[in-house]
N, C-alpha and C positions, 0 to 999 in steps of 0.2 A: 086330526088332519091326516095322519097316516092311515087310520082305519078307513077313512073315506077313499083314499087312494088305492087301498088294497082290500076291497070287500071280500069277506069270507076268509080272510087270513087273520089269525090271532097275532096281533102285533104287540100285545101287552108285555111279552117277555123279551122282546127285541131291544138291544141297545141302540142308542141314537145313531151310532155309526153304521150299524147294520141297516137301519131304516133308511138312512140317507143313501147307502149303496143300492138298496132295493129301489128307491125312488129314481136314482140315476139310470138304472137298467130299464125301468118302466118308461122313462122319458125317451131314452134312446130308441126303444122298441116302438114307441108311439110315432116318432119322426119317421122311422123306416116304414111303418105301416102306412102313414100318410103318403109317402113317396110311391109306394106300390098302388095304393088306392087311386091316386091321381096320375099315375104313370109319369112321375117327375123324378128325375135322377137325384138321389139324396146321397151326398158324400159325407154328411155329418155337419154338426153345428159348428161352423168355422167362419168367423168374420172378425175384423178389427175395426171398431168404430172410427179410428183415425184414418183407416184406409177403406172407407165404405165402398168406393168404386171397384175395389179388387174382389170383393165378395161375389159369389154367384147370386143369380137373381132370386133363387128360392130363399137363401139366407137373408137377403135384403128384405124380401117380402115378409118372412117370419119376424124379423126385427121390427119392421114398421107396424105390423099387426099387433105384436106383443106390446110395443110401446103404447099404442092406443088403448089396449086392454088394461095396461097398468094405470094409465091416466084415469080411466073410468073407475077402476077398483079403488084408486086413491080417493077420488071424489066421494064415492059411496061410503067408504070406511071413515073418512074424516067427518062426513055429515052425520055418521052414527056415533061419533065421539071416540073412535078408536085411534090409537097411535100407529101410523104406518111403520114405525121403527121397531115395534115389538113383535117379532115373528116367532114361529114355532118350528116349522121345517127349515126355513131359511133363517139365518141368524146374523148375517153380516150385511154390510152396505147400508144404504139409507132407507130402503123400503121393504124390509123382509116380510112384514105382514101382508103387504100388497102382493108380493110375489107368491106367498102362500095361498092367498085367496085367488089370485089370477090363475094359478096352476090348476085349480079345480075346473075352470071354464075354458082353458086353452084348447083342449081336444075338440070341443064343439064350436069354437068361435075363431080365435086367431089362427090356429093351425089349419083348420078347414079353409078359412079365407085365403091364407097365404098359398097353400098348395093348389087350391082350386084356381086362383088367379093365374098362377104360373102354368097350370095345366091348360087353361084356355088361351093364354097369351104368354109365351116364354119370356117376353120382355115386359111383362106387366109392371106398371108404375105404381107408386104409392097410392094414388087416387083410386085405381082399380082395386087394389088390395083393401083399402079402407071402406070402399063401397060394399064389397062383399062382407067385410067384417061387420059393418052396420046391419046388413041383412041377417047375418047369423045371430047377432046379439038380439035383434028384435024377434026372430023366429024362436030362439031358445028362451026368451023372456028373462034374460040375464039380470036386467035392472030390478026386476021383481024378486028374483031368486037370491041375489047376493045378501040383502039384509036378513032374509029368513034363514038362509043357510049359515051365515055367520052367527046369528043368535042361537041357532040350534047347536052349532059346534062348540060355542063357548058357554052355553047355558048349563 
């Protein structure tokens, strides 16, 4: 999982804490890059699910798109006979393996959809975000790739 996230980097000698730190940096940089690409102000991943209305629109868009991607990954992984609770990169919560797999596709699906939606319409609603997410999932053939990629990773 980490080798996939860091192509060309020898991760075999890294401790799990180092790898998790590297992953955190990679993800923060990815969000910042998306903000620049789509000219959307990015102040960081900051939202409280209990106070959804307080979050800025891009954080709400990211949350909505990620939730849909998690649902898709859960369905595929369960249909393949994998337990969503047994993760590698993520280790806590109810769906760590789902989060591991979804993170592979986020840059080209949910994050693209969220930032693109807010770029086109700063007040984009969930329907607009999910329509773009569907288009990105279809374009990137994610439903075909997930089973193949998971089997390759775990094979």
